[in-house]
C-alpha positions, 0 to 999 in steps of 0.5 A: 524503499518505499517513500511515505506521501500525503494522499493526493500527491502526483507522481510522474507519469508512467512510472510503475510501482507499488503502493499501500494506503496506511493510517498512522496509528501513532507518530512514525507506526502506519498501518497497511489498509491496501496494498497494490500494484500499478504500471502507472502510479500517478493513473492508479492513484488518481483514479482508485475504486478503493478510494472510499473504503480506504478513506472509510478505513482512515487512510491519512497517507499513501507510501510508494515505490518505483519498480521497474522489474515488470508487471510479474515482479510487482505481482509477487512483491503485491502478493508478498505484502499482503500475505505478510500485512493482511491489509483490512481492504485487499480482498486478494490473497487474504486468509480465511478468518479461520485461521490462527494467523490471520491476526492483522498486524500494526506495521512498524514500518517506518518511511523515508519522505523524499530527499532524505 
């Protein structure tokens, strides 16, 4: 399960996982803007090359989940999520604009806050 955090949250060093920069479109409704994976959530999120782009897109929060299954498991999950949601700030795994199935979806994801 993904948990939602304020942007700038510090994570325990060395935690591998997936993260999603999101924009809250209405209370508890989230639009994924960028989906990624990393071997260290804290290091990646504190030093991300897409930071300015997700800021311009209106990112309000970051969703994250630990995935200790190894890099290939994280890459597979990242690809599945990007294929499903087609976030505007990702460039890999994005279908061409001419495809009729590329309508970006408003994400009905509901996330939990840590400790819930």
